[in-house]
DSSP file (Angstrom, degrees, kcal/mol; ACC not computed):
  #  RESIDUE AA STRUCTURE BP1 BP2  ACC     N-H-->O    O-->H-N    N-H-->O    O-->H-N    TCO  KAPPA ALPHA  PHI   PSI    X-CA   Y-CA   Z-CA
    1    1 A X     >        0   0    0      0, 0.0     4,-2.3     0, 0.0     5,-0.2   0.000 360.0 360.0 360.0 -36.4    0.0    0.0    0.0
    2    2 A X  H  >  +     0   0    0      1,-0.2     4,-2.6     2,-0.2     5,-0.2   0.884 360.0  53.7 -62.5 -37.4    2.9    2.3    0.8
    3    3 A X  H  > S+     0   0    0      2,-0.2     4,-2.4     1,-0.2    -1,-0.2   0.916 108.9  47.7 -64.6 -43.1    4.2    1.8   -2.7
    4    4 A X  H  > S+     0   0    0      2,-0.2     4,-2.7     1,-0.2    -1,-0.2   0.913 112.6  49.1 -64.5 -42.7    0.9    2.8   -4.3
    5    5 A X  H  X S+     0   0    0     -4,-2.3     4,-2.4     2,-0.2    -2,-0.2   0.911 112.1  48.5 -62.9 -42.1    0.7    5.9   -2.1
    6    6 A X  H  X S+     0   0    0     -4,-2.6     4,-2.4     2,-0.2    -2,-0.2   0.900 112.0  49.5 -64.9 -40.3    4.2    6.9   -3.0
    7    7 A X  H  X S+     0   0    0     -4,-2.4     4,-2.6     2,-0.2    -2,-0.2   0.934 111.9  47.6 -63.8 -46.5    3.5    6.3   -6.7
    8    8 A X  H  X S+     0   0    0     -4,-2.7     4,-2.4     1,-0.2    -2,-0.2   0.894 112.3  49.7 -63.3 -39.9    0.3    8.4   -6.6
    9    9 A X  H  X S+     0   0    0     -4,-2.4     4,-2.7     2,-0.2    -1,-0.2   0.929 111.9  48.1 -63.3 -44.8    2.1   11.2   -4.7
   10   10 A X  H  X S+     0   0    0     -4,-2.4     4,-2.4     2,-0.2    -2,-0.2   0.902 112.0  49.7 -63.0 -40.9    5.0   11.2   -7.3
   11   11 A X  H  X S+     0   0    0     -4,-2.6     4,-2.4     2,-0.2    -1,-0.2   0.913 112.2  47.8 -64.2 -42.6    2.5   11.3  -10.2
   12   12 A X  H  X S+     0   0    0     -4,-2.4     4,-2.4     2,-0.2    -2,-0.2   0.926 112.1  49.3 -62.9 -45.6    0.6   14.2   -8.6
   13   13 A X  H  X S+     0   0    0     -4,-2.7     4,-2.3     1,-0.2    -2,-0.2   0.899 112.1  48.6 -61.7 -41.4    3.8   16.1   -7.9
   14   14 A X  H  X S+     0   0    0     -4,-2.4     4,-2.5     2,-0.2    -1,-0.2   0.920 111.4  48.6 -66.2 -43.8    5.0   15.6  -11.5
   15   15 A X  H  X S+     0   0    0     -4,-2.4     4,-2.1     1,-0.2    -2,-0.2   0.884 112.0  50.1 -65.6 -36.3    1.7   16.7  -13.0
   16   16 A X  H  X S+     0   0    0     -4,-2.4     4,-2.3     2,-0.2    -1,-0.2   0.922 111.6  48.1 -64.7 -44.5    1.7   19.8  -10.8
   17   17 A X  H  X S+     0   0    0     -4,-2.3     4,-2.2     1,-0.2    -2,-0.2   0.898 112.4  48.4 -64.2 -41.0    5.2   20.7  -11.8
   18   18 A X  H  X S+     0   0    0     -4,-2.5     4,-2.4     2,-0.2    -1,-0.2   0.886 111.0  51.1 -67.3 -37.9    4.4   20.2  -15.5
   19   19 A X  H  X S+     0   0    0     -4,-2.1     4,-2.0     2,-0.2    -2,-0.2   0.905 110.5  48.6 -64.2 -41.7    1.3   22.3  -15.2
   20   20 A X  H  X S+     0   0    0     -4,-2.3     4,-1.9     2,-0.2    -2,-0.2   0.892 111.4  50.3 -64.6 -40.0    3.3   25.1  -13.5
   21   21 A X  H  X S+     0   0    0     -4,-2.2     4,-1.5     1,-0.2    -2,-0.2   0.914 108.9  51.5 -65.0 -41.9    5.9   24.9  -16.3
   22   22 A X  H  < S+     0   0    0     -4,-2.4     4,-0.5     1,-0.2    -1,-0.2   0.894 109.1  50.9 -62.1 -39.3    3.2   25.1  -19.0
   23   23 A X  H >< S+     0   0    0     -4,-2.0     3,-0.9     1,-0.2    -1,-0.2   0.870 108.1  52.5 -65.8 -36.1    1.8   28.2  -17.3
   24   24 A X  H 3< S+     0   0    0     -4,-1.9    -1,-0.2     1,-0.2    -2,-0.2   0.794 106.0  54.5 -69.0 -27.2    5.2   29.8  -17.2
   25   25 A X  T 3< S+     0   0    0     -4,-1.5    -1,-0.2    -3,-0.2     2,-0.2   0.554  82.6 112.3 -82.1  -7.7    5.6   29.2  -20.9
   26   26 A X  S <  S-     0   0    0     -3,-0.9    25,-0.1    -4,-0.5     2,-0.0  -0.477  77.4-112.6 -68.7 129.5    2.3   31.0  -21.7
   27   27 A X  E     -a   51   0A   0     23,-0.6    25,-2.9    -2,-0.2     2,-0.4  -0.364  31.5-151.7 -63.0 141.4    3.0   34.2  -23.6
   28   28 A X  E     -a   52   0A   0     23,-0.2     2,-0.4    25,-0.1    25,-0.2  -0.958  10.9-170.3-120.0 133.3    2.2   37.4  -21.6
   29   29 A X  E     -a   53   0A   0     23,-2.6    25,-3.2    -2,-0.4     2,-0.4  -0.925  14.7-137.5-121.1 147.2    1.1   40.7  -23.0
   30   30 A X  E     -a   54   0A   0     -2,-0.4     2,-0.4    23,-0.2    25,-0.2  -0.858  15.0-173.6-112.9 140.0    0.8   44.0  -21.1
   31   31 A X  E     -a   55   0A   0     23,-2.8    25,-2.5    -2,-0.4     2,-0.5  -0.999   8.9-157.4-130.4 129.2   -1.9   46.6  -21.3
   32   32 A X  E     -aB  56  39A   0      7,-2.7     7,-2.6    -2,-0.4     2,-0.5  -0.921   1.5-163.4-108.1 129.1   -1.7   49.9  -19.5
   33   33 A X  E     +aB  57  38A   0     23,-3.3    25,-2.8    -2,-0.5    26,-0.7  -0.960  22.1 162.1-111.1 121.6   -4.9   51.9  -18.6
   34   34 A X  E >   - B   0  37A   0      3,-2.2     3,-1.2    -2,-0.5    25,-0.1  -0.951  60.6 -21.7-149.2 121.9   -4.2   55.5  -17.8
   35   35 A X  T 3  S-     0   0    0     -2,-0.4     3,-0.1     1,-0.3    -1,-0.1   0.864 126.6 -45.9  49.3  47.1   -6.4   58.6  -17.7
   36   36 A X  T 3  S+     0   0    0      1,-0.3     2,-0.3    69,-0.1    -1,-0.3   0.671 118.7 105.2  75.9  17.5   -9.0   57.1  -20.0
   37   37 A X  E <   -B   34   0A   0     -3,-1.2    -3,-2.2    68,-0.1     2,-0.4  -0.887  60.3-136.3-127.7 159.0   -6.5   55.8  -22.5
   38   38 A X  E     -B   33   0A   0     66,-0.3     2,-0.4    -2,-0.3     3,-0.2  -0.954  17.6-134.8-117.2 134.0   -5.2   52.3  -23.4
   39   39 A X  E    S+B   32   0A   0     -7,-2.6    -7,-2.7    -2,-0.4     2,-0.1  -0.954  96.0  15.1-131.7 112.8   -1.5   51.7  -24.1
   40   40 A X  S    S-     0   0    0     -2,-0.4    -1,-0.4    -9,-0.2     3,-0.1   0.678  75.6-164.3 -79.8 161.1   -1.2   50.0  -26.6
   41   41 A X  S    S+     0   0    0     -3,-0.2    67,-2.4     1,-0.2     2,-0.5   0.722  81.6  47.5 -79.4 -22.4   -4.6   50.3  -28.1
   42   42 A X  E     -d  108   0B   0     65,-0.2     2,-0.5    -4,-0.1    67,-0.2  -0.983  69.9-168.4-123.7 123.3   -3.9   47.3  -30.4
   43   43 A X  E     -d  109   0B   0     65,-2.8    67,-3.3    -2,-0.5     2,-0.5  -0.946   9.0-152.9-110.7 124.1   -2.5   44.1  -29.0
   44   44 A X  E     +d  110   0B   0     -2,-0.5     2,-0.3    65,-0.2    67,-0.2  -0.863  21.6 173.8 -97.6 126.5   -1.2   41.4  -31.4
   45   45 A X  E     -d  111   0B   0     65,-2.6    67,-2.5    -2,-0.5     2,-0.3  -0.882  38.1 -94.6-127.2 157.4   -1.3   37.9  -30.0
   46   46 A X    >   -     0   0    0     -2,-0.3     3,-0.8    65,-0.2    43,-0.4  -0.554  42.9-120.9 -73.4 135.5   -0.6   34.5  -31.5
   47   47 A X  T 3  S+     0   0    0     -2,-0.3    43,-0.2     1,-0.2     3,-0.1  -0.375  91.9  19.4 -69.9 153.9   -3.7   32.7  -32.9
   48   48 A X  T 3  S+     0   0    0     41,-3.4     2,-0.4     1,-0.2    -1,-0.2   0.772 102.3 109.6  58.6  31.1   -4.6   29.3  -31.4
   49   49 A X  S <  S-     0   0    0     -3,-0.8    40,-0.5    40,-0.2    -1,-0.2  -0.997  70.4-121.8-138.2 130.5   -2.5   29.9  -28.3
   50   50 A X        +     0   0    0     -2,-0.4   -23,-0.6    38,-0.2     2,-0.3  -0.445  41.5 178.8 -63.7 143.4   -3.5   30.4  -24.7
   51   51 A X  E     -aC  27  86A   0     35,-1.6    35,-3.2   -25,-0.1     2,-0.4  -0.967  26.6-127.1-147.6 164.6   -2.1   33.7  -23.4
   52   52 A X  E     -aC  28  85A   0    -25,-2.9   -23,-2.6    -2,-0.3     2,-0.5  -0.907  13.7-156.3-113.5 138.0   -2.0   35.9  -20.4
   53   53 A X  E     -aC  29  84A   0     31,-3.2    31,-2.6    -2,-0.4     2,-0.7  -0.970   5.1-159.0-116.2 118.5   -3.0   39.6  -20.4
   54   54 A X  E     -aC  30  83A   0    -25,-3.2   -23,-2.8    -2,-0.5     2,-0.5  -0.874  13.1-167.3 -97.9 116.9   -1.5   41.7  -17.6
   55   55 A X  E     -aC  31  82A   0     27,-3.3    27,-2.8    -2,-0.7     2,-0.4  -0.899   5.6-171.8-111.7 129.6   -3.5   44.9  -17.1
   56   56 A X  E     -aC  32  81A   0    -25,-2.5   -23,-3.3    -2,-0.5     2,-0.8  -0.979  13.3-151.3-123.6 132.5   -2.3   47.8  -15.0
   57   57 A X  E     +a   33   0A   0     23,-2.5    22,-2.5    -2,-0.4    23,-0.2  -0.884  23.3 164.9-101.7 107.3   -4.4   50.8  -14.0
   58   58 A X        +     0   0    0    -25,-2.8   -24,-0.2    -2,-0.8    -1,-0.1   0.270  43.3 111.4-100.3   9.0   -2.1   53.8  -13.6
   59   59 A X  S    S-     0   0    0    -26,-0.7    20,-0.2     2,-0.2     4,-0.1  -0.277  79.7-115.8 -80.1 168.6   -5.0   56.3  -13.7
   60   60 A X  S    S+     0   0    0     18,-0.1     2,-0.2     2,-0.1    18,-0.2   0.662  96.6  36.8 -77.2 -15.3   -6.3   58.4  -10.8
   61   61 A X  S    S-     0   0    0      1,-0.1    -2,-0.2    16,-0.1   -26,-0.1  -0.671 101.4 -65.6-126.8-178.1   -9.7   56.6  -10.9
   62   62 A X        -     0   0    0     -2,-0.2     2,-0.3    16,-0.1    15,-0.2  -0.269  44.4-166.2 -67.2 154.8  -11.1   53.1  -11.5
   63   63 A X  E     -E   76   0B   0     13,-2.3    13,-3.5    -4,-0.1     2,-0.4  -0.961   6.8-152.2-138.1 155.2  -10.9   51.4  -14.9
   64   64 A X  E     -E   75   0B   0     -2,-0.3    35,-1.6    11,-0.2     2,-0.5  -0.950   6.1-150.5-136.3 117.1  -12.6   48.4  -16.3
   65   65 A X  E     +EF  74  98B   0      9,-2.4     9,-2.3    -2,-0.4     2,-0.4  -0.723  30.9 171.7 -77.0 126.2  -11.3   46.1  -19.0
   66   66 A X  E     +EF  73  97B   0     31,-2.1    31,-2.3    -2,-0.5     2,-0.4  -0.988  21.0 174.9-143.4 134.0  -14.3   44.7  -20.8
   67   67 A X  E  >> -E   72   0B   0      5,-2.9     5,-1.9    -2,-0.4     4,-0.8  -0.940   9.2-172.2-135.1 113.3  -14.7   42.6  -24.0
   68   68 A X  T  45S+     0   0    0     -2,-0.4     3,-0.3     2,-0.2    -1,-0.1   0.892  90.0  52.7 -68.8 -39.6  -18.2   41.5  -24.9
   69   69 A X  T  45S+     0   0    0     26,-0.4    -1,-0.2     1,-0.2    27,-0.1   0.880 117.8  36.1 -63.3 -39.1  -16.9   39.3  -27.7
   70   70 A X  T  45S-     0   0    0     25,-0.4    -1,-0.2     2,-0.2    -2,-0.2   0.482 104.2-128.7 -94.8  -4.0  -14.4   37.5  -25.4
   71   71 A X  T  <5 +     0   0    0     -4,-0.8     2,-0.4    -3,-0.3    -3,-0.2   0.929  63.1 131.9  54.9  49.7  -16.7   37.5  -22.4
   72   72 A X  E   < +E   67   0B   0     -5,-1.9    -5,-2.9     2,-0.0     2,-0.3  -0.987  24.2 160.6-131.0 140.8  -14.1   39.0  -20.1
   73   73 A X  E     +E   66   0B   0     -2,-0.4     2,-0.3    -7,-0.2    -7,-0.2  -0.970   7.0 174.6-156.1 148.6  -14.2   41.9  -17.7
   74   74 A X  E     -E   65   0B   0     -9,-2.3    -9,-2.4    -2,-0.3     2,-0.4  -0.922  20.3-143.6-156.5 127.4  -12.2   43.1  -14.8
   75   75 A X  E     -E   64   0B   0     -2,-0.3     2,-0.5   -11,-0.2   -11,-0.2  -0.792  19.0-164.4 -93.5 133.9  -12.5   46.2  -12.7
   76   76 A X  E     -E   63   0B   0    -13,-3.5   -13,-2.3    -2,-0.4     3,-0.1  -0.976  10.1-144.9-123.5 125.2   -9.2   47.8  -11.5
   77   77 A X    >   -     0   0    0     -2,-0.5     3,-2.0   -15,-0.2   -20,-0.3  -0.360  52.5 -67.7 -72.4 164.2   -8.8   50.3   -8.7
   78   78 A X  T 3  S+     0   0    0      1,-0.3   -20,-0.2   -18,-0.2    -1,-0.2  -0.313 124.2  14.2 -56.6 134.2   -6.1   52.9   -9.2
   79   79 A X  T 3  S+     0   0    0    -22,-2.5     2,-0.3     1,-0.3    -1,-0.3   0.435  96.3 132.3  82.7   0.0   -2.6   51.3   -9.0
   80   80 A X    <   -     0   0    0     -3,-2.0   -23,-2.5   -23,-0.2     2,-0.4  -0.631  40.2-159.9 -90.6 143.2   -3.9   47.8   -9.3
   81   81 A X  E     -C   56   0A   0     -2,-0.3     2,-0.3   -25,-0.2   -25,-0.2  -0.983  14.0-179.6-118.1 132.2   -2.5   45.2  -11.7
   82   82 A X  E     -C   55   0A   0    -27,-2.8   -27,-3.3    -2,-0.4     2,-0.4  -0.918  17.1-142.6-128.9 156.4   -4.6   42.1  -12.7
   83   83 A X  E     -C   54   0A   0     -2,-0.3     2,-0.4   -29,-0.2   -29,-0.2  -0.977  12.4-171.2-121.6 131.8   -3.9   39.2  -14.9
   84   84 A X  E     -C   53   0A   0    -31,-2.6   -31,-3.2    -2,-0.4     2,-0.5  -0.959  13.4-145.5-118.2 140.0   -6.5   37.5  -17.2
   85   85 A X  E     -C   52   0A   0     -2,-0.4     2,-0.4   -33,-0.2   -33,-0.2  -0.910  15.0-156.4-106.1 131.9   -5.9   34.2  -19.1
   86   86 A X  E     -C   51   0A   0    -35,-3.2   -35,-1.6    -2,-0.5     3,-0.1  -0.871  14.4-124.8-110.5 138.6   -7.5   33.9  -22.5
   87   87 A X        -     0   0    0     -2,-0.4   -38,-0.2   -37,-0.2   -39,-0.1  -0.304  55.6 -68.4 -68.4 162.8   -8.3   30.6  -24.3
   88   88 A X        -     0   0    0    -40,-0.2     2,-0.4   -38,-0.1   -38,-0.2  -0.330  57.3-146.4 -57.4 131.4   -6.8   30.1  -27.7
   89   89 A X        -     0   0    0    -40,-0.5   -41,-3.4   -43,-0.4   -40,-0.2  -0.785  10.1-121.3-101.7 142.6   -8.4   32.6  -30.2
   90   90 A X        -     0   0    0     -2,-0.4    21,-0.2   -43,-0.2   -41,-0.0  -0.444  53.0 -77.6 -70.0 155.5   -9.1   32.0  -33.8
   91   91 A X  S    S+     0   0    0     21,-0.1     2,-0.3    -2,-0.1    21,-0.2  -0.315  92.2  81.6 -55.4 133.8   -7.3   34.4  -36.2
   92   92 A X  E    S- G   0 111B   0     19,-1.9    19,-2.9    -3,-0.1     2,-0.4  -0.959  78.2 -68.9 156.5-172.7   -9.3   37.7  -36.1
   93   93 A X  E     - G   0 110B   0     -2,-0.3     2,-0.4    17,-0.2    17,-0.2  -0.948  35.1-170.8-119.2 133.6   -9.9   40.9  -34.3
   94   94 A X  E     - G   0 109B   0     15,-2.6    15,-3.0    -2,-0.4     2,-0.1  -0.988  16.0-138.8-128.7 123.9  -11.6   41.2  -30.9
   95   95 A X  E     + G   0 108B   0     -2,-0.4   -26,-0.4    13,-0.2   -25,-0.4  -0.474  23.1 171.7 -85.6 152.9  -12.7   44.5  -29.4
   96   96 A X  E     - G   0 107B   0     11,-2.3    11,-3.1    -2,-0.1     2,-0.3  -0.947   4.6-178.0-147.6 167.0  -12.3   45.6  -25.8
   97   97 A X  E     -FG  66 106B   0    -31,-2.3   -31,-2.1    -2,-0.3     2,-0.8  -0.973  36.6-100.9-158.6 167.3  -12.8   48.9  -23.9
   98   98 A X  E >   -F   65   0B   0      7,-1.9     3,-1.6    -2,-0.3     7,-0.3  -0.897  30.0-152.9 -96.2 110.8  -12.7   50.6  -20.6
   99   99 A X  G >  S+     0   0    0    -35,-1.6     3,-0.7    -2,-0.8    -1,-0.1   0.814  94.3  51.4 -54.9 -34.1  -16.3   50.7  -19.4
  100  100 A X  G 3  S+     0   0    0      1,-0.2    -1,-0.3   -36,-0.2     3,-0.1   0.637 122.8  29.7 -81.4 -13.4  -15.6   53.9  -17.3
  101  101 A X  G X> S+     0   0    0     -3,-1.6     4,-2.3   -37,-0.2     3,-1.3  -0.287  72.5 150.1-137.0  48.6  -14.0   55.7  -20.3
  102  102 A X  T <4  +     0   0    0     -3,-0.7    -3,-0.1     1,-0.3    -2,-0.1   0.758  68.4  59.5 -59.6 -28.4  -15.8   54.2  -23.3
  103  103 A X  T 34 S+     0   0    0      1,-0.2    -1,-0.3    -4,-0.1     3,-0.1   0.800 122.6  19.8 -71.7 -27.9  -15.5   57.4  -25.4
  104  104 A X  T <4 S+     0   0    0     -3,-1.3     2,-0.6    -6,-0.2   -66,-0.3   0.551 112.8  68.6-119.4 -11.4  -11.7   57.4  -25.3
  105  105 A X     <  +     0   0    0     -4,-2.3    -7,-1.9    -7,-0.3     2,-0.4  -0.680  56.3 142.3-120.1  79.2  -10.6   53.9  -24.4
  106  106 A X  E     + G   0  97B   0     -2,-0.6     2,-0.3    -9,-0.2    -9,-0.2  -0.950  21.3 167.5-114.9 133.9  -11.3   51.5  -27.2
  107  107 A X  E     - G   0  96B   0    -11,-3.1   -11,-2.3    -2,-0.4     2,-0.3  -0.853  22.2-141.3-140.5 176.2   -8.9   48.7  -28.1
  108  108 A X  E     -dG  42  95B   0    -67,-2.4   -65,-2.8    -2,-0.3     2,-0.6  -0.998   7.4-148.9-141.4 143.1   -8.5   45.5  -30.1
  109  109 A X  E     -dG  43  94B   0    -15,-3.0   -15,-2.6    -2,-0.3     2,-0.6  -0.973  21.4-161.3-105.2 122.6   -6.8   42.2  -29.6
  110  110 A X  E     -dG  44  93B   0    -67,-3.3   -65,-2.6    -2,-0.6     2,-0.6  -0.926   1.4-158.0-110.2 115.3   -5.6   40.9  -33.0
  111  111 A X  E      dG  45  92B   0    -19,-2.9   -19,-1.9    -2,-0.6   -65,-0.2  -0.819 360.0 360.0 -94.4 123.4   -4.9   37.2  -33.2
  112  112 A X              0   0    0    -67,-2.5   -66,-0.2    -2,-0.6    -1,-0.1   0.350 360.0 360.0-121.5 360.0   -2.6   36.3  -36.0
């Protein structure tokens, strides 16, 4: 029984380590939200690849990343950084915006 427990523990540890390594290999893209603007306004990402988006709000007020097409949203207080993970996207263009500054903060994620 000890052998089986040791084997299961080793298998679990290995799968956890491989999962952590896969997450570290995930491409990361950065988006800055500041005073009702997005930097950059267009993010190019690889198509058919999971990726991470690191969003930082450097503005004096709250900001909200929102994409209706991608079904993602996140509210950020001033000075907050958040990370969103996106499933693999088909090649194409996907819009997003800052809900609190919709008139000036419109962006696109372009999967190529």
